[in-house]
N, C-alpha and C positions, 0 to 999 in steps of 0.2 A: 553882520553876516560875514563869516570868514570867506575870503576869495582864494580859491584853489587854482592852480595852474591848469590850463587846457592841455590834455594829453593826446598823443597820437596813438591810435590803435595799432596793435601789432608790434609795438616796441617792447623793450625789456619789461618784465612784469613789475620790477621795482618802481617803474614810472607810474603804476596804478595803485601804489600804496601811499598812504599819508600818515603823518604822525598825529594828526588830530581829526576827529570826525567832522563830516560835513554837517554844519548846524543851520537849519533852515528856520528863519524867523518869519512868521506869517505876515506881520505888518510891513516888513521890508519887501516881501514879495508883492504885496498889494501896492505899495509905493512905486515899485518898478513898473507894474502893470499900468499905473496912471500916468507916470512921467516919461516913460521911454517910448521911442518910436521903433516898432518892431518890424522886421522883415516878414515874419509869419506869425499868425495867431492860430493856435490849434484849439478847437472846441471839442472837448471830450477826453476825459482822463482814464479810459479803458486802455487795454494793452496796445491797440493800434495807435491811439492818439499819443500815448506815452512814447512809443517807439518812434513815432513821427517827429516828436519834439527832440528825442535823442539824435536821430539821423540829421535833422536840420542843424542842430547845435554843433555836431561834429563837422559839418560842412562849412562852418563859420558864420552861419546866419544868426541874427538876433531873433530869438524865439520866445513866445509865451504860450503856456499851456494852461487852460482853465477847465475846471470840472464842476458841475453844478452840485454835486454831492461830495463824495469822497472818491479818491482814486480807486478804481476797480469796484465801485459800488454796485455796478450792474453785472452784465454778462461775464466780465473778466474776473469775478470772484465766485461765480456760480457754475463754472464749467465742470467737465468730468475730471479736470486736473491732469489730463493726459497730453503728452507731447508725442505725437505719433503721425505715421503716414496715412493710416486708415485703410485697413483691409477692405472695408465696405466699398471704398471708392474704386478699387480694382473690379469688384463685382459690378459696379456701375459703368465700367469701361473708361474711367477717368484715371488712366495710368500716369499721365503727365502730372496731375495733382499729387499723386502718391510719390512719385520720384522726387518732385520738388520739396514736398513736405518732409521727406526723409533727409534730404540735404539740410533743410532748415532745422530739423530736430538736432542734428549733430552740431550745427552752429550754436544752438542754445546749450547743448551739453558742454560745449567748450567755454562760451562767453558768459554763461550763468552756471558754472559747474557746481557751485555750492547749493544751488536751488533745484537743479534738474537732475534727477537720479534715474538709473536704469530700472525699468519695470518689466518683469516677466508676465506674459499673458498666457493663460491656460485654456485650451479648448478641449473639454472631454468628448470622447467618441462613445456613442451608445449603441446598443443593439436596436433600440427604438426609443422614441419620446426624448430625444436629446437634441443638442445643438446640431451635431452631425451624426449620422448613422454610418454603418460600414460602407453602404453604397456611395455615400458622398465623401468618405474619408480620403480616398485616392485623389479625387478632384480638388479637395481642400488642400492636400499636401502640395499639389501643383500650384495652387494660389499662393501658398507660403514660399515656394521656390521663386515665384515671380516677385513676391514682396522682398525677399532677400536680394535678388538680382537688381531690383529697382533702387535699392539703397539700404535695405535692412542690414546688410553686411557691415555698414559703417559702424555699427555698434560693437563690432568685433566678435560677434557670436551669431551663428545661424540657428534656424529653427530646430527643434529637437522632437523626435517621436517618443512618447512616453508609454510605459506599461501601466496596467491598472494600479499596481502598487505604488508606482511613482506619482500617478495622479493623486492618490490618497495621501501621499506624504506631503503634498503641497496643500491639500485641503481635506483634512480627515473627516469632515462632516458631510462630504459629497456622498450621495446615495449610491450603493454598490450594485443594486439589482441588475441593471442593464449596462453598467460601465464596462468597456472593453479596453480602454486605453486613452490616449489623448495626444495633443500637440502643444508645444510650447514655443512661443516666439518672443522677441524682445523689443520693447519700445521704451518710453520714458514717462515720468510723471513730474509734476511741479505744484507747489502751492501757488496757485494762479494769482491770488491777491498780492502775495509778497513779490512775485516776479514783476507785476505791473508797477508796484510801488518802487521797486529797485530800478526799474527802467526810468521812471520819472525822476528819481533822486540822481541817477547817473546823468540825465539830461541837465539837471540843475548843476551838478558838478562841472559840466562843460559850459555853463553860462546861461542856461535857459531860466526864465522866470516860471515857476510852477505854483499854481494856486488851486486848492480844492475848496469846496463850498462857495463857489463863485459861478453864478449862472449867467450864461449869455442870453439876454432877452431880446436882442435886436441886432441885426447886421446893419452896419452904417455904410453909406455910399457917398462919394464925392459929387461935385457939381456936374461931372460927366457921366454919372450913373454907375461908376465903378466901385466895387467893394473896397473899403479903406479902414475896416475895423469893426468893432462891436461895442455894445453897451453891456457891461457886466454888473450884475446885481449881487451884492455880498454884504451880509450883516447890516441890512437897512440902508446901505449907501449904494450909489450907482457910479461906475467908473467908465470913463470913455477910453477904450483901448484902441490904439492906433497901429495898423499894420498894413503892409504892402499886399498881402494875400491872406485870406481867412480859409482855414481847412475845417470842414465839418466832419468830425470823427466821432459821432454820437451813437453809432450802432443802431439798435432797434428804435431808439428815441427819435430817429429821423422821421418815423411814421407820424409822430405827434408834434413835430417842430412847428412852432407858431411864430417864429421870428422872420419868416420870409416875407417878401413884399406881396401885397394882395394879388398882383398879376402873375406872380411866379407859379410855375407848374411843377408838380412833382415829377421829376425825370427818372426816378428809380423806384421800383416796386419793392418796398421793404415789407418782408413777411416774417413776423416774429414766430419762432417755433419754440414752444415751451419744453424745457427739460427739468427734471427733478431728481434729487438724490436724497436718501435718508441714511443717517448714521446709526449703526448698531454696535453694541459692545463686542469688541474682537473676540472675546472668549466664546461667544455664541457661534462663531464661524471658524476661527482658527486657521485662516488662509494666510499664506506667505506670498501671494502673488495676486494678480487680477484673474478671477475665475469667471469665464463666460457661462451663463446658465440659460437654459430654455425658459420661455414663458408660455405656459399652455394656451393653445388657441391663437397664438400671435406669431407673426413672422419675425418680430422684433426680438433680438437677443438682449438680455440684461447683463450687467457685470457687477461684481462685487470685489472691491479693492481695500486692502489694509492701509491704514493711515494712523500711525501711533497706536493708541488703545481702542480705536474704532475701526470698523469696516464699513465703507459706504457703498450703498446699493443704488444703482440707477441704470438707465435713464429712460425717460419718456421722450416722445418727439411728436407733439401735436401743435396745430395752429393755435395761436393765442391772440385774442382780440381785446383783452381786459386792460386794466390799469398797469402800466409798465413799472410804476413805482411801488407796486404792491403785488408782487408775484409770489404766490405761496403754493406749497405742495398741499393738494386736497386729499381728503380721506379716500376718494375713489382711486387716485394715483398711488397712494400708500398701499392700499389693498392689492392693487395690481402688482406692485413690486414685491410685496410680501408673499403673495400667492406663488409668484415665480420662484422666490427663494425657497419657500417650503416644499415645493415640488421637486427641487433639485438637491436640497440639503436635509440631513437628518438633524434638524433643529426646529423647535417649535416657536417660531417667531411670532410675536404678537405686536400690536400697535403700541402697547405700553413699553415695549423694549426699546423703542426709538428714542435716541438721546439728542437728536438734532436733524435738521433738514435744510436744504437749500433749493431754490427754484429760480431759474433765470430763462431768458429767451435768446436764442441764436438769431443773429441778423441775416436771415436768408434773403437773397435777391431773386425774387420770382413773382410772376403774376399769380392771381388766385387759381386754384384748381390743382388736383393731383395731391399725392401724399407728400408731406414734408420730408419724409424719410428718403424719398427718391430724388430730392432736389440737390443738385450739385453744390458743394460748399465753396464755390468760386466767389471772388470779390469783383467789385466794379468801382471805378473812379471816374467822376464826371467833373468837367470844368464848364460852369455856366458862362454865357456871354459877358456878364458883369464881373467875372473873375472869381466868384465863389466856387470853391473846390469841395467835392464830397467824396468820401471813401466809406464804403459799407460792404458787408459780407465777409467772406473768408473765415478763418479759424485761428485759435491761439497759436498753433504751431507755425503758421505762415505769417505771423504779425510783422516780423522784421522785414520780410520782403514786401508786404503790403505797404509798410511805411516808406521803404525805398522808392517804390513806384509813385507813392503820394507825393514825396518831396521832389521827385523828378518832375512831376506835373506842376507842383507849386512854383518851382523856380522858372518854369517856362512863362508863367504869368508875370513874374518879376523880370523876365528877360535876361536871366543869369544862368550860369552853368557851373556846377561843381560836382565832383564824383562822390558816390556813397562810400562811407567808411565803416558802416556797422557790421559788415560781414565778420570782421575779426576784432571788434571792439569789446573788451571786457566790460561787464557791469561791475559796479562797486561791490567789492568783497570777493570777486572771483579770481582775480590775478594772484597767482601764488598759492591758491587754496589747494590743500592735499586732503581729499576726501577719505582716503584709506587711513592716513595718520590720525585725523580727527576722530573717525569712527572707532579706531582701536583705543583711543584715550578714554572713551566712554564718558558717562555722567554728564555734568553741565557743559563741559567742553564740547562734547559731540552735539548736544542739544543746540548750543549757541552756534557752533560752526555750521550746522545744516540750515540755520536761519539767516545768519549774518556773514558767513564766510570769514574772510580775514578781518572784517570789521567787528567780529565778535569781541575783540580785545577792548573795544570802547564800551561795551556793555559790562565787561568784567571790570573796567576802570570805575564805573558807577558802583559796582558791588564792593570794590576795594575801599571806595571812599565812604560808602554807607552799607555795611554788612547786613544790616537789618532788612534790606531790600531783596535779600535772597529768598525771603518768604514767598511761597507760591501764591499767585494772585487769584487763581481759580482752582477750587478743590478737585484733585484727581488729575490735573494736567501739569506739565513740567514748566510752564511759564512763570517767571518770577516778577515781583513788583518792579525790579530794576528795568525790565523790558518795557513796562508802562512809562517809566521816566524817560527811557530812550526814545520811545515812540513820540512823546510830546516834544522832546528837545530836537530830535533829528529826523523825524519822519512825518512831520506836519499832521499829527493826530490832533484833532480839535474837540472830539466828542467821545463819550463813553462808547458809543456805537462804532466809532472809527477804531477804537482799540479792541473791543471784544469780538467784533464781526470780521475785521480784516488784518490789523496788526498782528493779533493773535486770533486763532480760529475757534475760539471757545464757543461761539454761537452755534457752530455746526457740530463740534465734538462733545459739548457738554452744555446744552442750552440752559437747563434749570440752574446748574451750578454757576453759569456766567451771570445769571440774574441776581444771584446771591452776592456775587463779586462786584456788581455794578457800583455800589456805594463806595467801596475802597478805591476803585478805578477813578470815580468822580473826585474823591479827596486828593488823589495824586495829581490829576489834571488841574484841579483848582490851585494847588500849590505851584505847579509848573507854569501855568498859563495865566494866572491871575483872574480866574473866573470868580463871579460873585457867588455867594451862597445860594441864592435863589436860582441862578442859572445852573449851577451844579445839581441842585435838587431836581430841577426840570429835566436835565439830561438823564439822570438816573431813572426818573419816573417814565420818561419816554421809551428808554431802552427796555424797561421791564414790561411796559405795555405792548411794545412791539413784539417781544417774544411770546407773551401770552396770546396775542392776536394770531401769531403764526401757529402756535400750538393748538389753539381752538379750531382753526381751519383744518389742520392736520388730523385732528381727532374727530372731525365731523360735527363739532358743536355749533359752528356757524354755517 
């Protein structure tokens, strides 16, 4: 494994650029996990755990990050993809969360500038049967001024009042009958899975050991009853990882955690709230922003957002008590979303139009009772008497701050003190990235730039060495075979699902086409990782079975 110098955040951007890509070898990461004594072991490779690993490594601690499946496998790849303050939180009276979220939004816009882009939000105003009618429009504009003052201004543009014609220019399929105008304000969006992966890779860049497909099955304790590590299960073997403090950053999976001692009590009420999104071909919607639409008979508002050649529609917000490893969009949820879209748009959307779906659970911290929609999205950090530390709750936008507070608490367990450095720390690929110049270049340069930032040249190096890898890996999507090679060599992709579901988002954007591409992805991984023929065939079959299972539930077959 290539060792790269530790970098100080906030220094000249040239310090965050390298002449060679960070190459992560899985076996070397596992060897480190077994052989080294770590200051901190972080369990859970979602966005909070990844940022905690980055924070700790930047403070100079020896850190290990383990994830039972793949980085961002759970909630962190199934969010709304929005980096935002949250207008709804003002309505809840939680102005402090909004103000802080908007500050964190701008930090992500700087530190992950290649991944986090500005996103306009459109709220149509209707005579009746809309998100807002004329009676509420003035009150809503006051809400938007509050949002701007709380921190929306940091984006460099304030909310705007739109005419009816301007609303239709942003979404030509919106029904005109009762439309009078609208409002537009500005937040941001991100490929949540790539952001999480990028944070984990940046932690590795700064010295952390990061391992996916490595499940913590037991927390270990020393003779004095204090936490001193964990037993990690991976690939048929068990590894004893040693650490001064263990951080549980497992999100909703804390609900089912069975690695606690028999006498341990659950000190946090984890309440999974299910959210789903479905992807529809963009030509059926033709929106250039996020459009908020009413859902008949419900107080809940839905949104529809463009992403490449699809628009994704969501979301729901209901309690979920089922299997957290098998969360799928149901036919009932699909019909609920499509009914809302059909009532607001002049397009005849059918279940057969859906090209992909995602379903995940928000890790709410709340006791039973009341509507999940009304629960505040705050987070909680607890340190048990034996030193086991738990972080749960919050949201994608505030993950950096959650990680900062988590590591502040972790170092108290260690009896040490060091300041946080992530407020201005660039993620890999962000320093020196010029979004306007890359976008203007168009074509493959723009595509790679928006995914890899300044690291895009390493993907193009693969293409230069093997031009045949320029071939698209999934029909109808811009991803090339070279990106699969890069995922295996530099992004710890181990399985067909790792590639198609998270390294590229083909499972959401083109589910059926991704199934047809699975065999070729398997061939590339076999060549890069030395997989056996039987293991490759099993991965391909498992991926295809998973998407058929997902599809059957979506269409109401199961």
